[in-house]
N, C-alpha and C positions, 0 to 999 in steps of 0.2 A: 443830430445829423449835421455833419460839417458840410461846408459849401463844396469841398473837394469831392466828398462821397456823393453829394446830391448830383453833381455834374459828371460823375464817373462815366456814364454811358450816353449822356445826352448828345455829345458831339462825336461819339464813336461810330465809325462805319462798320457794317457787318463784314465778315471775311469774304474773300472774292475768289474762291477756288473755281476752276473750270470744271465742266462736266467730267472731263477725262480724269482730272485730279481727284474729284470726289468719288468716281467709280473705283479708282485705285484704292482709296481709303476704305471703301465699303468691302471690297474683295479681300484686301490684305489683312484688315483688322477684324472684320466681322464674318468673313466667308460668305458674303451675300453679293450675288451678281444680279443684273437686271438692267432695265432702262431707267435712267435718272431724269427727273424733271424738277426744276427749281420751285420752291415754295417760299412765300413771303416771310420775312422775319425782320423785326424792328432792329435787333442788335446782333442776332445770330444768322448764320446761313443754313438753310434747310433744303433738303432734297427728298423728293419722293422716289423710292426705289420699287419698281413694279416688275412683275413677270418672273420668269425663270424658276418656276416650281414653288413659289411661295405667295402668300396673300398680300405681301407688300410691307414695306418698312419706311420709316422716316429717318434719314441720316441727319444728325445735327452737329454742325461745326460751330463751336462757341466763339464769341468775341474774344479777341486776345486779352482783353481786360478782365475776363471772367476768371474766377478762382475755383480750384477743385472742390472746395467745401460747398460751393453753391450747387454744383452738379451732383455731388454726393447727396445733398439735401433733396434734390428733385427725384433722383433715382430711388432713394430709400422711401420717400413718400409714396411713390407709385407702387413699390413693392409692398408697402404697408396696406395700401388700399386694395391691392389684389388679394391680400390675405383676409382683411377685415370685411370688405364689401365686394365679394367676387362678381356680383351681378352688375356693379357700377361700370359703365363702358368708358374706361380710361385706358391709355396705352400701357402695354406690357414692355418690360425692359428686354432688349436683345443683347445678350452678353457678348463681349469680345471673345475671340478665339481662345484667349488665355484665361477666360472665366471672369474677368473683371467687368464691372458695370460700365466703366468709362475709361478712356485712355487719352493719349495726346499725340498730335502730329505736328511736325514743323513744315510749314509751307515754303514755297520757293522764295518768298520775300523775307525768310528768316524768322517769321512770327510763329510762336507756339500756340496751338489751339487745342482745347479739350474737345474730344469727340465722344458721342454716344449715340445709340440707336434704339428706337422704339417701334412698336408694331404700328402699322397703318390701319386706322379705323375706317370702316365703310360709312358712306353717307355724304351728304352735301352740307355746306355750312348754313347756318341759320339765315345768313344774309342772302342766300340764294332762293329762299322760299318766302311766301307771304305768311308771316307769323301771326296767326289769330290768337285769341286769348287762351284757348286750350293748349296750343303749342307752347306759349310762354309760361303757362302754369306748369307744364311738364318740364320745361327748362329749369324753372325755379326749384322744382322738386328735386331734380338731379343735382343741382348745386347744393341744396340743403343736405342731400344724402352724402355728397362728398365731404361736407363739414362734419357730418356724423361719423364718417369713416376716419377722418383726421383727428377726431377729438382726443384720442389717446396717444397721438404721435408727437414726438418732439425731436429736434435736431439742433446741434450747436449753432448752425448757421441761420436758424429761424429768425434771429433778430437783426439780420443784415439790413443795410440801408437800401432803399429802392426808390427811384425818383418818381414812380407812379403812386407812391404812398401819400395820400392826401394829408396825413398828419404832418408832412414836411412842406406844406404849401408855402409857408413863410419864406423858405429859402429861394423861391422862384419869383417872388413879387418884385425883386430888383430888376427883373427883365421886362416888366410891364411897359416901360416906355416904347418898346418895339411895337406895341399895339397902337396903331395910328388913330383909331376912333377914340376921341377924348372921352366921350360919355361912357363907352364900353370900358375903357381903361379905368375910369373913376369907379364904375360899378364893381369891377374886379378887385381893385385895391381896397375898397370899403368892405366888400364881403370877406376878403382874405383876412383883413384885420379883425373883424368880428368873429370869424370862424376860429382863428388861432387863439383868440382871447377867451371865447366862451365855450366852444364845442370841443376842441382838442383836449383841454384839461378834463372835461367830463368823460371822455372816452376811457380814461384810466380806470374808472370804476365800473366799466361795463365788461361783459364776458369776452374773453379773448382766448385765442388758440391759433394753431396753424390753419390758414385758410388758402383757398385756391387763388382768389383775388384777381381773377381775369376772365370772368364769364361774359365775354363779348360776342358779337354776332359772328365773328370768324373762328371762335374757339369752341363753338357748339356745333356738333354734327347731328343731322336728323335724316331719317329715312325719306328719300324724295317721294316715294309712293304713299307713305304714311307719316307725314311730318310731326305728328304728335308723339312719334316714337323717337326718343333721343338715342342716337347711336354712338355718340362720343362727346366727352368733355376733355379737351386737349390743352396743351401749352401751360405747363406748371412752372414756367420760368419767373412769374411774378409772385409766386407763393411766398408768404411770410407769416410771422406771428403777429396777429393784430386783432382788433375787435370784430366780432361776428358781423356786426352791422356794416362794417367796411366791405365785407364780401357781398352782402345783400345790396349795398348801395352801388357797387361797381356793376353788378348784373342789371339793376334797375336803370342806372344811368346810361349804360351802353345800349339798352333797348330803346332809349329815347332817340338814338341815332336812326332808327327805322323811319323811313318816310311815312308821314301820317300817324306817327306814334301819339298815343293819348295817355291820359291819366289812367284809363282802364288797363292799358298795357302794363303800367307800373304795378297796379293792383294785382294783375294776373301773375306776374313773376314773383312778387313779394309773397302773395298768397301761396304759390307753389312752394317756395322756400319754407314758409311757415308750416306747411303741411308735413314736412319731413324733419325740420329742425325748428321747433317752436320758438318764436321770437318773444322778446319781453317789451313791455310798454316803453321803458326809457330808451330802448334801441329804436323803436318806431319813431319816437319823438325827435330824434336827430337825423332821421333818414333823409329828409329834404335837404338839410345842410350838407350832408355827405354827398348827395347826388350833385348838388350845385358845385361843391368843391371839386368833384371829379371833372366837370366840364371846365371850370376855371383853371384847374391844374393843366388840362389839355391845352388850353389857350396859352398858358404861361410856358409850358414845355416847348410849344411852337416858337414863342418869343425867344426862349433860351437857345433854340437851334439856330435862330437868326444870329444871335450873339456869337454862337460858336462857328458860324459860317456854313452850317449844314443846309440851311434854307435861306432864301433871299427875302427881304422885306417886301419885294414886289409880288411875291408869290406865297403869301402867308396861308398855306393850305390848312393849317390847324384852325385858323379862324373860320374857314368854310366848314370844317368838320365839327367843331365844338360850339360854334356860335349859335346855330339854329336850336339845338337842344337846350342850350343855356337860356336862350330867349323864351323857349316854351316853358321851362321850369319856373323862370321868374314870373311869367304871366299866370301860371297856376297858383303860385304863392305857397308859403309854408303852411298856413292854417288849413287851406283846402286839401293839400296833399296829406298832411298829417291826419286830419279828420277822416278823410276817405279811406286811407290805409288802415287806420285804427278800427274803423267800422267794419271793413271787409275781413279783418283778422279777428273780429269780435272782441276787441279791447273796449273797455268803457271809455266814456268821453274824456278828452284831454283836460288835465288840470295844470295850470301854469305853475312853474317852479318858483316864480316870484309873484308877489301880489301886484296886480294891475290896478290902475285907477278905478274906483268904484263906478260901475255902470259901463265899463268898456264893452262888454258883450250884451248890453241891454236889449239890443234889437233881436239877438238870438233868443234871449229869455222871453221877450214879449211874443215872439213867434211860437215858441214852445208852449206858452200858456194858451194861445189860440188853438193850436193843434190838440192840446190836451182837452180843452172844452169840447172840441168837435168829436173826439173819439171816446172820452171818458165821461162826458156830460158835465153840466154846470153845477150839479148838486154836490159832487165830490169836492170837499173843501181843501184849500191850501192854507197852511198856517202862515200867519203874519201878513200885514198890509202889503209889504213888498216880499213876495215869496223868495225863498232861498233856492237858487238853481244849483243843486248839489251835483258834484261830479266825483268826489272822492272822500273816503273816510279813513282815518288812521288813529288808532288808540282812542283818545278822548276828543278828537277833533274831527270836524266836518269841513270840507273845502268847497267853495263855490266856483263857478265858471271863471271868475276873475282871479282865482288863486287865493282869495281871502279865506282865512280860517276862522271857524266858530267853535267856541267851547261848548261841547254838547252836554248840557245839564238836564236833558229830558229823555233821551232814548234808552229804554231799558232792554229792548230786543237784542242789541249787540251787548249782551250781558257782561262780557269780559273785554269790551272795547271793539271799536270798528276794525275789521280786517285783522284780528289778532293773528300774528304769523303762525302760531302753533295750530290754531283752528284752520287757517287757510291751507296749511300743508297737509293736515289730516284729511280735509275735504278733497284736495287735489289728488293725493295719493290713492285714496280709496276709490275715487271716481275713475281713476285710470286703471283700476284693477277689477272692480265688480260693483254693479248696482242692480239689485233685483228685489224680489219681494219675499215676505216671510213664509210663503208656502215651501220655500227651499231652506235647507238647513245651512246656516252660516253662523260663525262665532260672534260677530259684532253685536247683534241684538241681544243675545243671551248674556254676553259679558257686561253690556251696559245695564240690562235689567238687574243683574246681580249687584252691580256696583251702586245703582240707584236705590235699590231696596235696602242695602246696608246703611243708607243714610236716613232712613225713615224709621219712626218708632213703632213699637208693637209688632203686630203681624203684617203690617203693610209691606208688600214686597212682590206681589203678583201684578204684572204689567200688561196692559193692552195699548198698542201703539197706533196712533193716527197721525194726522198731518198738521194739526193746529190746536190752539187752546179751545177754540170754539167747538171743534170736533170732539175734543176730550171731554168738555162739559156736556155736550150732547150725549156722548156715550155713557158717561157716568150717570146722567139722569135716567137714561133708558135702563141701565143696569139696576139702579135703585128701584125703579117702578116694577121691573120684572121680578126682582128678588123679594120685594115686600108684598107684591100683589096689590099695591096701593098707588094710585096715579096722581094724587095731589102734590103740588109743588109749592114750596115756601121760599120766599126771597126777602131780602131787606129792601125796604122802600128806597128807590133811587139806584138800584144795582145795575151793573153791566157785566154780562158774562159771554157775549159773543154774537155771531151773525147767522147761525143756522136757524131755520124756521122755529124750531122748538126753543132754542136758547135765546133767540131774539125776543120771544115772548116773556123771557125772564130778565129782560134788560130794559126796564122803563127809561133809564137815563139816555139810551140811544135815541128815543123819540124826543126827549127834551133837547138834546144836542141839535136835532134837526130844526128846532124852533128857537134857536138863539139863546138857550139856557132857560127857557120858560118852563116852569113846573106845571103849567096849566094844560099842556098838551095831553090828549087822551091816548094812552098806550094800549096795545092789544092785551096786556096783562089785566087791564081793568075790565075787559069784556069777557074774560074766560072764568068760568066757575071752578076750574081745576088749578087756579093759581091765586095765591094770596100773598100779600106783603105784610111783613112785620115792621113796626115802627123803627125809624132810623134813630140809632142811639146818639143823637147829636147833643152834647152837653154845652154847646155854645148857643144854639138857637132853638133847641127842642124844649120839651116840657120840663125836663129834669136837667139841672145844671151841674157843672163840675164840682161845685161845693156841696153837693148832696151825696153823702157816702153810700146811699142806697140807689143811686141813679141806675146802675147796671141792672139790678134785680127788678126795678120798677119798669124799665124799658122791656126787659125780657118777658115780663108778665103779659105783654101784648100778644105773645105767641099763643097763649091759651085761646084768645079770641080768634086768631087766624086759623088755628088748627080745628077749632070747633066749626068755623064757617065752612072750611073745606069738607069736613065730615058731613055737615048738614046738606051740602050740595051733592053728596054722593061721591066725593073724591077725597077719601081719607089720605092724610099726608104720607107721601112715599119718600120725599127728599126735602132737605133744607140745604140750599146752595148759598155759600158765603164767600165773598172776596175778602181774604184775611187782611188786606190793606185798607179796606173801606175807602177805595180811591174815589169813585164817582160820588160818594156820599159827602166828600169834602176832605178826604184824608184825615179821618177822625182819630182822636185819642179816645179809643173806645173804653167806656167805664168798666171796671172790673165786675165780673159776674154776668155781664150781658150775654156773651157767646155761650158760656157754660149753661146759663139759664135756658136759653132757647134750645140748645142741644139736648139737655135733659128732657125737656117737654116733647121734642120731636121723637126722641127714641122711646119715650114712654108711650107715645101714640103709634109706635110701630114703624116709624120712618127712619131713614138713614141720613148721614151727614156728608155733604160734598164740600171739601175744602179747595176753593179755586185759588191756586198758588201761581197762576200765570205771571202775575206782576210781582208778587212779594216773595216767591220762593227762591231757594238757593242762596240764602244768606243775606238778602237785601236789607232785612230789618236790623242786622248786626248782632242783636242779642241771641238770635236763634237761626238755625238753618232754614226753618219753615215758619211762615207767618202764623199758622194756626197755633204754634207753640206759645206765641205771645198771649193767646187767649185761654190757655190751659186745657185744651181738648186734643183728642186724636180722632180725626174724621174716619169715616168708612171708605171714602174715596179721596184721593189727592189728584188734582188735575194740573197738568203742566203744559206749557206752550212753547212757542218759538225761541224765547230767551235761552232755553236749555241747550239749543244748538247754535246760539249766537246769531239767530235769524234764519237758519235753514228750516225748511218746512218739516216740523216735527211736533207732535203732541203725545202725551202719555196719560193714561189713567192708571193710577197705582191703587190697588185694593188688597184685600187679604186673599190667600189661596182659597179659602172656603167660599167667599163671595164669588170669586171668579169661576170656580167649579160649578156652583149653583147656576150662575147665569148661562155659562156655555152648555150646561146640560139641558137648557130650555131653548136658548137662542143661538144660532150660528153667527159668528162674527168674522169678517175679514176686511182689512183695509189694504188695498193694493200696494201702496208705497209707504204705509205707516211702518216706521221702524226699519226702513231700508238701510243697507250698509253705509251709504254715504252720510245719511242723517245721523246714524249712530256713531260714525267716526267723528263727526263734528261734536256731538254731545259728549263723547268720551274726552275729546280735547278740551272742551269747556270745563269739564269736571277737573281735568288735570290742572288747568290754569287757576281755578278757584282754590284748589288745595295748595299748589306750588307757590302761588302769590299771596296766600292767606287773605283772600278777599272778603271773607265774612268778617274777620277782625278789622280789616281796613274799612269796611262799611260802618261798623260800630264806632270806630274812633274818628274817622274823617267825617262821617255823617253828623256826629255830635258837635264836632268843631264847626262845621258849616252851619248847622242849625243855631248854635249859640252865637256865632258871629253875625248871622242875619238878624237874630233877635236884638243884638246889641245895637246895630245901626238903625233898626226900625223903632227903637224905643222912643216914644213920644211923637211918632209920626201919625198924623190923623188919618192916613189912608191905609194903614195896616192894623187889622184888628187882632190877628193871632198868627203865630208861626208854630206849626206842630208836625209831628211825625217821628219816625224812628229810622236810624241808619241812613241810607241813601234814598229815602223816600220822604220828601218834605212838602208840606202844603202851606202856602202863604194866603191867608184870608184877607182879601182886599175889600175895603169898606169905604163908605162916604162919611159914616159917623161911628167912631170906635166905641162909643158908649152904648149906642143902640145896636151896634154890629149890623148896620145896614149894608147888604151886599152891593158891590159896585163893579159890575162887569165891564163898564166902559173904562174905568181907571185900571182895572186888571189888564185890559187890552193895551192901554197906553204904556204901562210898565213893561209888558211882555214885548211890545214892539221896540221900545227904547232899549231894552236889553239886546234884542236881535240886532239893532242898528249899531250896537257897540260890541258885537261879536260874542254874545251869550245866547244860547237857545234854551228856552224853557217852554213848558206846555201849560194847559189850563184844564180845569175840571170843576166839579161841584154843581149842585142843584141850580144855582143862579149864575153859573159861569164866571164866578168871581174868584176862583182859587187858582193861584199860580202853582203848577205842579213841577217840582224839582226832583228829578229821578234819573240821574246820570248813570252811565256804565259803571260797573263795580270797581274799575281801576282808578276812579276819581281820587286824586291825592290832595294833600293839604295846600299845595301851591295852586291847584285849580280852585279849591275852595276860596282862597284869598282873592283870586280874580273875580269869582262870582260875588263875593261879599262887597268888594269895591264897586263893581258895576251895579249891584242891587242898590247900594246906598245912593249912588248917583241917580238911578232910575226913579226911586221913590221920592227923591228930593227935587228933581227938575220938573216941577209942575207948572 
């Protein structure tokens, strides 16, 4: 924008036709008679034409500096809105007698002016009523609706320069010396410099279109008897092509001119806009700066008018108009406005675009911890000595409240990465269309079940949908007991399978975790005669070591004892449930023959096999799609949890059609939102990503590279006893004596927190709480592995 274009209308006086001259224009060019009364206009002259057999019109005499393309822009926009959003209360074009939308007249002073006429809308201006939050919400909603209507419209003049466009703020800073208050002047100059340097360039990447750009107190009409009813949005003279948030900011900033206006008023009008034209997070994040810029620009335009001789420095009315709302905004502050508006529009917490000094928001984090303890209790643990106050995830990264990013080497639930765009879009699109239950016929759940079944071996392919892995395990156990007629359950010592009452009883490690990793705690499974545990096949600390070629079969032989114990107690084995990753057992390298041996014995006793694939399924082991395939078996049930939907509430039991038919012939089953359309859309998208990005192969290659790299840097370290696992599921055995393999939970904690403090997140597991669990999202790449290896070497060395 050139200085000349910036100042084009600043010093221009509106036309000055007399009432008689204006009436003559109305009659001769539009065929409209009536009583004329003047209306305010900043750069144009406007007249209300009322009476004489019509509902009223507004005659507009444009400034002599106005060009025809600008008026053509306005008239065509109004015609477009009339067609696209007929319910939107905007003026209608009154054509000239010759059918044109606008024409020209030459006044007595020899100046040529463009003329056009629009319908007069009923109502009083927003400035004439006491605008409560409901009214302001309605105003915002209508402004948003106007943007919806203008979304498909364009005009060659849409890129014209306009001095009220805050993107051109820098052009007016030169006139700041006319602002006599030195402190205010300094504030304005400092803000303008930062705004033009940091915010204006960012606007280029935000959504833009033609916008109204002037929703102020005088340009909104409401019904005086029912002010929540907006009867008119007028004055399209400041319309331009610009960022959506510019339109929102103008409306919000102008409301601040209302006497007694508060932050709640801003929330109301922005919330209304968002209700009809959904906003985006990056737009909300610059709203404060855009609002302040509007007030600053108003001050500077006033200063410019002094320069142009339109106003006198002794009567700086723009300071009176824009000073109070500017002060109010500055007192609210960017953080408070942004946080409040984001919350009201249900956006997640703000994440800084640049990293702030560590601990910048410590007070906020400390307060959140106190609130958490009050409402969630003190027993619900937080990982790390200094908890990570997370606000955003993207791909392989998690960001905290200070904008610091952490390499996520732990979270398996976002299976294809945090907020994967393909999954997010699938969720959003389906959520906007339909979300119901499986009592109704819809394609999504069937399509997903077919696609899932095609990836499983044998006859596995009949699905029952629930909402979590725990529910899936619970359902599989129930089905096995019903179908076999035997109610005994067999698990591996130290297992974890979920939180339902029945499944918690099959999760002794849950109790150990509550007691700081102590295996001495008494779990409910030890008090029930219908549950037995088989020996953990630990070739590091167990009875049979890795160098014993028969270790697998020897450990499996313990199943004979467990099965007989159940039978003697009157609970013959109905099911053996196994986590194929052996995660809570220490992420074991399970000896060959163990799982096969236990499986053969359980089936010989009439029981069924449940393969818990919540953690290990969908390619995480790298070598196979499913963890049970690493052990050479095909279970009767496969259970899946939230990773299959990248964190959405979804669980699945996959079994054979024969088993499913037998169970449903005896028991009725229905889960209200198991397999709902939104969850299935997410799960379909996850499967797309796994296939399209070849993530199983990535897990195999990258996992091996990571494991080998960690082993290399740990070689000779006295605090690391073993590094094991497959694919992107690795366990680091932390010890105090590598020869005796003495578990060291304290050293594990130190290493884990060292990694956290250096931007790497890992978890912990194992009987003694001494296992570092490395289990990143499946999109983990070699470059990420290098970061992990480097940080791991430093963590295990800095003792």
